[in-house]
C-alpha positions as CSV (number, residue, x, y, z in Angstrom):
1,M,0.0,0.0,0.0
2,R,1.4,3.4,-0.9
3,F,0.7,6.7,1.0
4,S,0.5,10.0,-0.6
5,K,2.8,12.9,0.5
6,T,-0.1,14.7,2.2
7,S,-1.1,11.6,4.2
8,L,2.5,11.2,5.5
9,I,2.6,14.9,6.6
10,I,-0.7,14.5,8.4
11,L,0.6,11.3,10.1
12,A,3.8,13.0,11.3
13,I,1.8,16.0,12.7
14,V,-0.5,13.6,14.7
15,I,2.5,11.7,16.1
16,A,4.2,14.9,17.1
17,A,1.0,16.2,18.8
18,I,0.7,13.0,20.8
19,A,4.3,13.2,21.9
20,G,3.9,16.8,22.9
21,L,0.8,16.1,25.0
22,A,2.6,13.3,26.7
23,Y,5.6,15.5,27.5
24,W,3.3,18.3,28.6
25,G,1.5,16.0,31.0
26,L,4.8,14.8,32.5
27,A,6.1,18.3,32.9
28,E,2.8,19.4,34.5
29,S,2.6,16.5,37.0
30,P,3.0,17.9,40.5
31,A,6.2,17.2,42.5
32,E,4.0,16.0,45.3
33,D,3.0,13.0,43.2
34,S,6.5,11.7,42.9
35,G,7.5,12.9,46.3
36,A,4.6,11.2,48.0
37,E,5.8,7.8,46.8
38,M,9.3,8.3,48.2
39,K,10.3,5.7,50.7
40,Y,12.9,6.1,53.4
41,K,15.3,3.7,55.1
42,E,15.6,4.5,58.8
43,V,19.0,4.4,60.5
44,T,19.6,5.1,64.2
45,V,22.3,7.2,65.8
46,T,24.4,4.8,67.9
47,R,27.3,5.1,70.3
48,G,30.4,2.9,69.6
49,T,34.0,2.8,68.4
50,F,35.2,4.6,65.2
51,Q,38.1,3.2,63.3
52,E,39.9,4.4,60.3
53,M,42.1,1.8,58.5
54,V,44.6,1.7,55.7
55,S,44.9,-1.6,53.8
56,A,47.6,-2.9,51.5
57,N,48.8,-6.2,50.1
58,G,52.2,-7.5,51.3
59,I,54.7,-10.4,51.2
60,V,56.0,-12.4,54.1
61,R,59.8,-12.1,54.5
62,P,62.2,-13.6,57.0
63,I,63.9,-11.2,59.3
64,D,67.4,-12.9,59.3
65,R,68.0,-14.9,56.1
66,I,71.5,-16.4,56.0
67,E,73.1,-17.9,53.0
68,I,75.4,-20.7,54.3
69,K,78.7,-21.4,52.4
70,S,81.8,-23.4,53.3
71,K,85.2,-21.8,53.8
72,A,86.8,-25.0,52.5
73,S,86.5,-26.6,49.0
74,G,85.9,-30.2,48.2
75,E,83.3,-33.0,47.8
76,I,80.2,-33.1,50.1
77,V,80.2,-36.5,51.8
78,A,77.3,-35.7,54.2
79,L,74.3,-33.5,53.9
80,P,71.7,-34.5,56.5
81,V,69.2,-31.6,56.1
82,E,66.3,-31.0,53.8
83,Q,64.3,-28.0,52.8
84,G,61.8,-27.1,55.6
85,D,63.8,-28.8,58.4
86,F,64.2,-27.0,61.7
87,V,67.8,-26.9,62.9
88,K,69.4,-25.6,66.1
89,K,72.6,-23.6,66.4
90,G,75.5,-26.0,66.0
91,D,73.6,-28.7,64.2
92,L,75.5,-30.3,61.2
93,I,74.6,-28.9,57.8
94,A,77.2,-30.5,55.6
95,R,80.5,-32.3,55.9
96,L,83.2,-32.2,53.2
97,D,85.7,-34.9,52.4
98,Q,88.4,-34.4,55.1
99,K,91.2,-36.6,53.8
100,D,93.5,-33.8,52.7
101,E,92.8,-31.7,55.8
102,S,93.3,-34.7,58.1
103,A,96.7,-35.4,56.5
104,A,97.7,-31.8,56.8
105,V,96.9,-31.8,60.5
106,K,99.0,-34.9,61.1
107,Q,101.9,-33.4,59.1
108,A,101.7,-30.2,61.1
109,E,101.6,-32.1,64.4
110,A,104.8,-34.0,63.3
111,D,106.6,-30.8,62.3
112,L,105.7,-29.3,65.7
113,D,107.2,-32.3,67.5
114,I,110.4,-31.9,65.5
115,A,110.6,-28.2,66.2
116,K,110.2,-28.8,69.9
117,A,113.0,-31.4,69.9
118,E,115.3,-29.1,67.9
119,L,114.6,-26.3,70.3
120,A,115.5,-28.5,73.3
121,Q,118.7,-29.5,71.7
122,A,119.6,-25.9,70.8
123,Q,118.9,-24.8,74.4
124,R,121.2,-27.5,75.8
125,S,124.0,-26.6,73.3
126,F,123.7,-22.9,74.2
127,E,124.0,-23.6,77.9
128,R,127.1,-25.7,77.4
129,R,128.8,-23.2,75.1
130,D,127.9,-20.4,77.4
131,Q,129.6,-22.2,80.3
132,L,132.7,-22.6,78.2
133,F,132.6,-18.9,77.3
134,Q,132.4,-18.0,81.0
135,E,135.6,-20.1,81.5
136,N,137.2,-18.3,78.5
137,L,137.6,-21.6,76.7
138,I,135.8,-20.5,73.5
139,S,135.6,-17.2,71.7
140,E,132.8,-14.7,71.8
141,E,132.1,-15.5,68.1
142,E,131.5,-19.1,68.8
143,R,129.1,-18.2,71.6
144,D,127.1,-15.8,69.3
145,Q,126.9,-18.6,66.7
146,I,125.2,-21.0,69.2
147,E,122.9,-18.2,70.4
148,L,121.7,-17.7,66.8
149,S,121.0,-21.4,66.5
150,L,118.9,-21.2,69.6
151,A,116.8,-18.3,68.1
152,V,116.3,-20.2,64.9
153,A,115.0,-23.2,66.8
154,K,112.5,-21.0,68.7
155,G,111.3,-19.5,65.4
156,K,110.8,-23.0,63.9
157,L,108.7,-23.9,66.9
158,V,106.4,-20.8,66.5
159,Q,106.1,-21.5,62.7
160,S,105.2,-25.1,63.3
161,S,102.7,-24.2,65.9
162,T,101.0,-21.7,63.6
163,T,100.9,-24.3,60.7
164,L,99.2,-26.8,63.0
165,E,96.7,-24.2,64.1
166,R,95.8,-23.3,60.5
167,A,95.6,-27.0,59.5
168,R,93.2,-27.7,62.3
169,E,91.1,-24.7,61.3
170,R,90.9,-25.9,57.7
171,F,89.9,-29.3,59.1
172,S,87.1,-27.7,61.1
173,E,86.0,-25.6,58.1
174,S,85.2,-28.7,56.2
175,V,82.3,-29.3,58.6
176,V,79.5,-26.7,58.1
177,R,77.2,-26.1,61.1
178,A,74.1,-24.0,61.6
179,P,75.0,-20.5,62.9
180,I,71.5,-19.9,64.4
181,D,68.2,-21.6,65.2
182,G,66.0,-21.6,62.2
183,V,64.4,-23.3,59.2
184,I,66.1,-24.5,56.0
185,L,64.4,-22.3,53.4
186,Q,66.4,-23.4,50.3
187,K,68.9,-26.2,49.6
188,Y,71.2,-25.6,46.7
189,V,73.5,-28.7,46.6
190,E,73.3,-32.5,47.0
191,E,75.6,-35.1,48.6
192,G,78.5,-35.9,46.3
193,Q,78.7,-32.5,44.7
194,I,82.1,-30.6,44.7
195,I,81.8,-27.1,46.0
196,A,84.1,-24.1,45.9
197,S,85.3,-22.2,48.9
198,G,83.4,-19.1,49.9
199,V,86.5,-17.1,50.9
200,S,89.3,-18.1,48.5
201,N,87.1,-18.4,45.3
202,V,86.7,-15.3,43.2
203,S,83.1,-16.1,42.3
204,G,82.2,-16.1,46.0
205,G,81.9,-19.8,46.5
206,T,79.0,-22.3,46.3
207,A,75.9,-21.7,48.4
208,I,74.8,-24.8,50.4
209,V,71.6,-23.7,52.1
210,D,69.6,-20.7,53.2
211,I,68.5,-20.6,56.8
212,A,66.2,-18.1,58.7
213,D,64.6,-17.7,62.1
214,M,60.9,-17.6,61.3
215,R,59.6,-17.1,64.9
216,S,59.3,-13.4,63.9
217,V,58.8,-12.3,60.3
218,Y,58.5,-9.1,58.3
219,I,55.6,-8.1,56.1
220,E,56.7,-5.9,53.2
221,A,53.7,-3.8,51.9
222,G,53.5,-0.9,49.5
223,I,51.4,2.0,50.8
224,D,50.0,4.5,48.3
225,E,51.4,8.0,48.6
226,I,47.9,9.3,49.4
227,D,47.9,7.3,52.7
228,I,51.6,7.2,53.6
229,G,51.3,10.5,55.6
230,K,49.0,8.8,58.0
231,I,51.4,5.9,58.8
232,R,53.7,6.1,61.9
233,V,56.2,3.8,63.3
234,G,54.7,1.8,66.2
235,Q,51.1,1.7,64.8
236,A,49.2,-1.5,65.4
237,V,48.7,-3.7,62.3
238,A,46.3,-6.6,61.7
239,V,47.7,-9.2,59.2
240,E,45.7,-11.8,57.3
241,A,47.4,-14.4,55.2
242,E,45.7,-15.8,52.2
243,A,46.6,-19.3,53.4
244,Y,44.8,-18.7,56.7
245,P,41.8,-16.5,56.1
246,Q,40.3,-17.5,59.5
247,L,43.4,-16.3,61.5
248,K,44.4,-12.8,62.4
249,F,48.1,-12.1,63.1
250,R,49.1,-9.0,65.1
251,G,52.1,-6.8,64.4
252,S,53.4,-3.2,64.4
253,V,55.0,-0.9,61.9
254,I,58.8,-0.8,62.5
255,R,60.1,1.0,59.3
256,I,58.9,3.3,56.6
257,A,60.9,3.6,53.4
258,P,62.3,7.1,52.8
259,E,62.1,6.7,49.0
260,A,59.1,5.8,46.8
261,K,59.0,3.2,44.1
262,I,56.8,3.3,41.0
263,E,54.7,0.3,40.0
264,Q,52.4,0.5,37.0
265,N,52.5,4.3,37.3
266,V,51.5,4.2,41.0
267,T,53.7,5.7,43.6
268,L,54.2,3.4,46.6
269,F,56.2,3.5,49.8
270,D,57.4,0.2,51.3
271,V,56.3,-0.2,54.9
272,I,57.9,-3.0,57.1
273,V,55.6,-4.7,59.7
274,E,57.1,-7.1,62.2
275,V,54.8,-10.0,63.1
276,E,55.2,-12.6,65.8
277,N,55.1,-16.1,64.3
278,P,55.7,-18.6,67.1
279,E,53.9,-21.5,65.4
280,G,55.6,-20.9,62.1
281,K,52.4,-20.6,60.1
282,L,53.6,-17.6,58.2
283,K,56.1,-18.8,55.6
284,S,58.5,-16.9,53.4
285,G,56.9,-15.5,50.3
286,M,53.3,-15.9,51.4
287,N,50.8,-13.2,50.2
288,S,49.0,-11.3,52.9
289,T,46.8,-8.3,53.6
290,I,47.6,-5.7,56.2
291,E,45.3,-3.3,57.9
292,I,46.9,-0.4,59.8
293,T,44.8,1.3,62.4
294,I,45.0,5.1,61.8
295,V,42.3,6.2,64.2
296,N,40.6,4.3,67.1
297,E,38.1,6.5,69.0
298,E,35.8,4.8,71.5
299,N,32.4,5.8,72.9
300,V,31.5,8.3,70.2
301,L,28.2,9.0,68.4
302,L,28.2,7.3,65.0
303,V,26.0,7.9,61.9
304,P,26.1,5.8,58.7
305,A,27.7,7.8,55.9
306,M,24.8,7.1,53.5
307,A,22.7,9.4,55.7
308,F,24.8,12.3,54.5
309,Q,25.2,11.3,50.9
310,S,21.5,11.5,50.1
311,A,20.4,14.2,52.5
312,N,20.9,17.1,50.0
313,Q,18.6,15.6,47.4
314,A,16.0,14.6,50.0
315,E,16.1,18.1,51.5
316,S,15.4,19.5,48.1
317,R,12.4,17.2,47.6
318,S,11.1,18.1,51.0
319,G,11.4,21.7,50.2
320,N,9.3,21.2,47.0
321,R,6.5,19.4,48.9
322,T,6.3,22.1,51.6
323,G,6.5,24.9,49.1
324,N,9.9,26.4,49.7
325,R,9.1,29.9,48.4
326,A,12.7,31.0,48.2
327,E,13.6,28.2,45.9
328,G,10.5,28.8,43.8
329,R,11.5,32.5,43.4
330,L,15.1,31.7,42.6
331,G,14.1,29.7,39.6
332,N,16.6,28.0,37.3
333,G,19.1,30.7,36.7
334,S,19.7,31.4,40.4
335,E,19.7,27.8,41.4
336,G,22.9,27.1,39.6
337,R,24.7,29.9,41.4
338,S,23.3,29.5,44.9
339,G,23.3,25.7,44.8
340,N,22.4,23.9,47.9
341,R,23.5,25.9,50.9
342,A,24.1,22.8,52.8
343,E,26.6,21.7,50.1
344,S,28.6,24.9,50.7
345,R,28.7,24.2,54.4
346,D,29.7,20.6,53.7
347,A,33.1,21.9,52.9
348,G,33.6,22.4,56.6
349,N,32.4,20.1,59.3
350,E,28.7,20.5,58.8
351,R,26.4,18.0,57.1
352,T,22.7,17.7,56.5
353,V,20.6,14.8,57.7
354,L,16.9,14.1,57.8
355,L,15.8,13.7,61.4
356,K,12.5,11.9,62.1
357,E,10.3,14.1,64.2
358,N,6.5,13.4,64.7
359,G,6.5,11.0,61.8
360,R,8.1,13.4,59.4
361,Y,11.7,13.8,58.2
362,V,13.0,17.3,58.9
363,P,16.4,18.6,57.6
364,R,18.9,19.0,60.4
365,Q,22.3,20.5,60.3
366,V,24.9,18.6,62.3
367,R,28.5,19.0,63.0
368,V,30.7,15.9,62.3
369,G,34.3,15.0,63.0
370,R,36.2,12.1,61.4
371,S,34.5,10.1,58.7
372,N,35.2,7.2,56.4
373,F,33.2,5.4,53.7
374,K,31.0,3.7,56.3
375,Q,30.3,6.1,59.1
376,A,31.1,9.4,60.7
377,I,31.5,10.8,64.2
378,V,28.7,13.3,65.2
379,L,30.0,16.1,67.4
380,D,26.9,18.2,67.7
381,G,23.3,18.3,66.6
382,L,22.1,14.7,67.3
383,A,21.7,12.4,70.3
384,E,22.0,8.7,70.8
385,G,18.9,7.0,69.6
386,D,17.8,9.6,67.1
387,V,16.3,8.1,63.9
388,L,17.4,9.4,60.5
389,G,15.8,8.9,57.1
390,V,17.7,7.9,54.0
391,P,15.7,8.4,50.8
392,M,15.4,5.2,48.9
393,V,15.8,6.7,45.5
394,S,18.4,6.1,42.8
395,R,20.8,8.8,41.6
396,L,19.4,8.6,38.1
397,K,15.8,9.2,39.3
398,A,17.0,12.1,41.5
399,E,18.7,13.7,38.5
400,N,15.5,13.3,36.4
401,D,13.5,14.9,39.2
402,Q,15.9,17.9,39.2
403,L,15.6,18.2,35.4
404,E,11.8,18.2,35.6
405,Q,11.9,20.9,38.2
406,R,14.1,23.1,36.0
407,I,11.6,22.6,33.1
408,R,8.7,23.6,35.3
409,N,10.6,26.7,36.5
410,S,11.5,27.7,33.0
411,R,7.8,27.4,31.9
412,S,6.7,29.4,34.9
413,F,9.3,32.0,33.9
414,G,7.7,32.4,30.4
415,S,4.0,32.5,31.5
416,S,4.0,34.9,34.4
417,N,5.2,38.4,34.7
418,N,5.4,38.1,38.4
419,N,7.6,35.0,38.1
420,N,9.6,36.8,35.4
421,R,10.3,39.6,37.8
422,S,11.1,37.2,40.7
423,T,13.5,35.1,38.7
424,G,14.9,38.1,37.0
425,G,15.7,39.5,40.4
426,G,17.3,36.2,41.3
427,R,19.6,36.6,38.3
């Protein structure tokens, strides 16, 4: 079926008229109709403890991690530890082949015995020659010669003694023992492997194991620069490990990094938290979450933060229903400049809430202190047990209501000279 051009024009006019009537009806619908259907969620002013926390993710680190190396080189003939074993100070970690060191010790002991015998012989010869010199039977030169032989014998004794001491030390260095009580974190070698000395090798030698005392651990966490100014050494910290979500560990801040680090364009400062770990549940490298207590005030009046967030919109609706003449006279142009006076006061410590009185919700200005995303401390204007109303209206619906109000104000501006003068004065 084909329509003529005239029929299409008439159809378009009819559709436009219907749409205009619908829009006119919505614009003319009174504010009281939408406002009358508004529902409120009631919250009560209570007394309790206010806390402000800073949270961050962290990694468990051992406090004293020691890399164990041997001063001697050679083949490992005994390695009785495994990763995760607990060892005490002095326990055997590794024993190297001691054949060469044992032979060196025996040779040094024999050299020492010879040096002692030579010294004794030189001492007796010196005494006899000295007696002869006293009797003028030998020359002074001969006496000096025997005195020199005695000094040489004494030097050989000292040299042999030192050689023996070094040989015994090298023998003991072939046995590696734990320097502290702790847990074997890493094991780098196996029995039968030949290792290099940690003191005589240019590369630094071969690492045998890593050991750490895990009875106390560190938590390394990166705190955003926005919150780092709130952190102080000594603040209490609650730690939760991902491996033990049902457990809470307690610690305290012991160090704050003086220099920031950049991770994915985010500026962070490392904070070190010391945590007691007597049962050894926290293990090196575990992921954890820390919560640092910034503020902890007890026995204060508390109000949910949502009572402040929606109060300005609710107050505006309440003003429309009760016929707030000042707002009606201000119109659209002045509304943008004046705004909501409560909002300007929100820049300080004042907030607007809806207090329930005689079954109605009345705007009330209150003075608040510290606040977070959940609640705020009330300093003045409310008492414990007061009931507040929170409008159960979405942000989108509130914005639509404000738009409708502006439309009504603009239509009133064009249809009435009195309104024109009033709003003009507002401008």
